[in-house]
C-alpha positions in Angstrom: 0.0 0.0 0.0 2.8 2.4 0.9 4.4 1.9 -2.5 1.2 2.8 -4.3 0.8 5.9 -2.2 4.4 6.9 -2.8 3.9 6.6 -6.6 0.6 8.6 -6.5 1.8 11.3 -4.1 3.7 14.3 -5.3 7.2 14.9 -3.9 5.8 17.8 -1.8 3.3 15.5 -0.2 6.0 12.9 0.4 8.1 15.6 2.2 5.0 16.6 4.2 4.6 13.0 5.4 8.3 12.8 6.2 8.0 15.8 8.5 5.1 14.0 10.2 7.1 10.8 10.5 10.1 12.6 11.9 8.2 14.7 14.3 9.5 12.9 17.4 13.0 13.4 16.2 12.4 17.1 15.5 10.8 18.0 18.8 11.7 15.2 21.2 9.7 12.4 22.6 8.3 14.4 25.6 6.7 17.0 23.3 5.7 14.6 20.5 3.5 12.7 22.9 1.4 15.9 23.4 1.8 17.8 20.2 1.5 16.4 16.7 1.5 17.9 13.2 -1.9 17.9 11.5 -1.4 19.9 8.3 0.8 22.2 6.3 -1.0 25.2 4.8 1.2 27.4 2.6 4.2 28.3 4.8 2.5 27.4 8.1 2.9 24.1 9.9 -0.4 23.4 11.8 0.1 21.5 15.1 -2.4 20.0 17.4 -1.7 20.0 21.2 -3.7 18.0 23.8 -3.5 20.8 26.4 -2.9 24.6 26.3 0.3 24.3 28.3 1.9 22.4 25.4 0.8 25.1 23.0 2.8 27.6 25.1 5.8 25.2 25.3 5.9 24.8 21.5 5.5 28.5 20.9 8.4 29.3 23.3 10.6 26.9 21.3 9.2 27.6 17.8 12.5 29.2 16.5 14.5 26.1 17.2 11.7 23.8 15.9 11.4 25.9 12.7 15.2 25.9 12.2 15.3 22.1 12.5 12.4 21.7 10.0 13.9 24.3 7.6 17.3 22.6 7.7 15.9 19.1 7.1 13.1 20.1 4.7 13.9 23.4 3.0 11.7 22.6 0.0 8.6 22.9 2.1 9.4 26.6 2.9 7.8 26.4 6.4 8.1 29.8 8.1 5.5 29.7 10.8 3.9 27.4 13.4 0.3 27.6 14.4 -0.8 25.4 17.4 -4.4 24.5 18.1 -5.7 22.6 21.1 -7.4 19.4 20.2 -10.8 18.2 21.3 -9.7 15.1 23.2 
């Protein structure tokens, strides 16, 4: 199934999924348990947090998170992070 999806997906979509797959590596395990990427809209990475406190933690560290993403996936041109609190 993954092979079929890879063939159908554009390279941008593949890069998008790579960011999602590498999320724990990008932010660390303690953050990744509570905050996950949900979408990329234009130059903005949309994240979903399970509690408002994690939103603040991510926003305080957004420069370093953005730098890691930009270094690893420059073709995505992500320049902003937006964090929403999920409905769990």
